[in-house]
C-alpha positions as CSV (number, residue, x, y, z in Angstrom):
1,M,0.0,0.0,0.0
2,S,1.4,3.4,-0.9
3,Q,1.8,6.4,1.4
4,I,-1.3,8.6,2.0
5,A,-0.7,12.3,2.7
6,V,-2.7,14.0,5.4
7,I,-2.2,17.7,4.8
8,Y,-3.8,20.3,7.1
9,W,-3.9,23.8,8.4
10,S,-5.0,24.6,11.9
11,Q,-5.2,27.7,14.0
12,T,-6.6,26.5,17.2
13,G,-5.6,22.8,17.1
14,N,-9.1,21.5,16.3
15,T,-8.3,20.6,12.7
16,E,-4.9,19.2,13.8
17,Q,-6.7,16.9,16.2
18,M,-8.8,15.7,13.3
19,A,-5.8,15.2,11.1
20,N,-4.2,13.0,13.7
21,A,-7.3,10.9,14.0
22,V,-7.5,10.5,10.2
23,C,-3.8,9.2,10.4
24,E,-4.9,6.8,13.1
25,G,-7.6,5.4,10.8
26,I,-5.2,5.1,7.8
27,R,-2.7,3.2,10.0
28,A,-5.5,1.0,11.5
29,A,-6.4,-0.1,7.9
30,G,-2.8,-1.0,7.3
31,G,-1.9,2.2,5.4
32,E,1.1,4.5,5.8
33,A,0.1,8.0,6.7
34,V,2.3,11.0,6.1
35,L,1.2,13.9,8.3
36,L,2.1,17.4,6.9
37,H,1.2,20.9,7.9
38,V,0.4,22.8,4.8
39,A,3.4,25.2,5.5
40,D,5.7,22.2,5.3
41,T,4.8,21.0,1.8
42,S,4.1,22.3,-1.6
43,A,1.3,21.6,-4.1
44,Q,3.9,20.0,-6.4
45,D,5.0,17.6,-3.7
46,A,1.4,16.9,-2.6
47,A,0.5,16.0,-6.2
48,K,2.9,13.1,-6.1
49,F,0.5,11.2,-3.7
50,D,-2.4,9.2,-5.3
51,R,-4.4,9.5,-2.1
52,M,-4.7,12.4,0.3
53,A,-6.8,13.8,3.1
54,L,-6.9,17.6,3.2
55,G,-7.9,19.4,6.4
56,C,-8.8,23.1,6.8
57,P,-11.3,24.9,9.1
58,A,-13.9,27.4,8.0
59,M,-12.6,30.9,8.2
60,G,-14.2,34.3,7.8
61,A,-17.4,34.0,5.8
62,E,-17.1,30.2,5.5
63,V,-14.1,30.0,3.3
64,L,-10.8,28.1,3.4
65,E,-8.0,29.7,5.2
66,E,-6.8,32.4,2.8
67,A,-3.1,33.0,3.5
68,E,-1.7,29.5,3.2
69,F,-4.3,26.8,2.6
70,D,-6.4,28.3,-0.2
71,P,-3.4,29.3,-2.3
72,F,-2.0,25.7,-1.7
73,F,-5.2,24.1,-2.7
74,T,-5.7,26.4,-5.8
75,E,-2.3,25.3,-7.0
76,L,-2.9,21.6,-6.2
77,E,-6.4,21.6,-7.7
78,H,-5.4,21.1,-11.4
79,N,-3.4,18.0,-10.3
80,L,-6.3,16.2,-8.5
81,G,-7.8,14.3,-11.5
82,G,-8.2,10.7,-10.7
83,K,-6.8,11.0,-7.2
84,R,-8.7,9.8,-4.1
85,V,-9.2,12.8,-1.8
86,A,-10.9,13.1,1.6
87,L,-11.7,16.5,3.0
88,F,-12.2,17.5,6.7
89,G,-12.2,20.5,9.0
90,S,-13.7,22.2,11.9
91,Y,-16.0,25.2,12.0
92,G,-17.5,27.5,14.6
93,W,-20.4,29.2,12.8
94,G,-22.5,28.8,9.7
95,D,-23.9,25.7,8.3
96,G,-21.0,24.1,6.4
97,Q,-21.1,26.0,3.2
98,W,-17.3,26.2,3.1
99,M,-17.2,22.4,3.0
100,R,-19.9,22.0,0.4
101,D,-18.0,24.5,-1.8
102,W,-14.7,22.7,-1.2
103,V,-16.2,19.3,-2.0
104,A,-17.6,20.7,-5.3
105,R,-14.2,22.3,-6.2
106,T,-12.5,19.0,-5.5
107,D,-15.1,17.0,-7.5
108,N,-14.9,19.5,-10.4
109,A,-11.1,19.1,-10.5
110,G,-11.7,15.4,-11.3
111,A,-10.8,13.9,-7.9
112,I,-12.6,10.9,-6.5
113,V,-13.9,12.4,-3.3
114,V,-13.9,9.9,-0.4
115,G,-16.8,10.7,2.0
116,D,-18.9,13.8,1.9
117,G,-16.6,16.3,3.6
118,L,-16.3,15.7,7.3
119,M,-17.0,18.6,9.6
120,A,-16.6,19.0,13.4
121,H,-18.2,21.8,15.3
122,E,-15.4,23.6,17.3
123,T,-13.3,21.1,19.2
124,P,-13.9,17.6,17.9
125,D,-15.6,15.4,20.4
126,D,-15.2,11.6,20.6
127,E,-17.9,11.1,17.9
128,A,-16.1,13.4,15.5
129,L,-12.7,11.8,16.1
130,T,-14.3,8.4,15.6
131,A,-15.7,9.7,12.2
132,C,-12.2,11.0,11.4
133,R,-10.7,7.6,12.0
134,A,-13.4,6.0,9.8
135,L,-12.6,8.5,7.1
136,G,-8.9,7.6,7.3
137,E,-9.8,3.9,7.0
138,A,-12.1,4.5,4.1
139,L,-9.3,6.5,2.3
140,A,-6.8,3.7,3.0
141,K,-9.2,1.1,1.6
142,A,-10.3,3.1,-1.4
């Protein structure tokens, strides 16, 4: 089984907790997870992975984080065709429009989206972390 990238951005640690749980799920399914903060990788390096989980919280008016993550994703977007991609993130307000938009962008880029876009309200609770592990397992088995 090839390596699976889990690339995230987190301000408060909530999305980072989710990223770690996704990694746990990948490893539980026998996969090899590579955990990367978005600042520690490039879109070019990320494009080398056939499977990846991307994590970013909702920011501002329900958008991806605009200084680091959105520019990274915009550059990566045109290289997602045929890749299996899972999306996750936390939010504090709104109804998840940022995730619906992100799933649509990923789908429109030709990726095979694993799951529906996993969201946790504020700090992920046990149920949300269990869902993250399940998402990791699903990505590993996809």
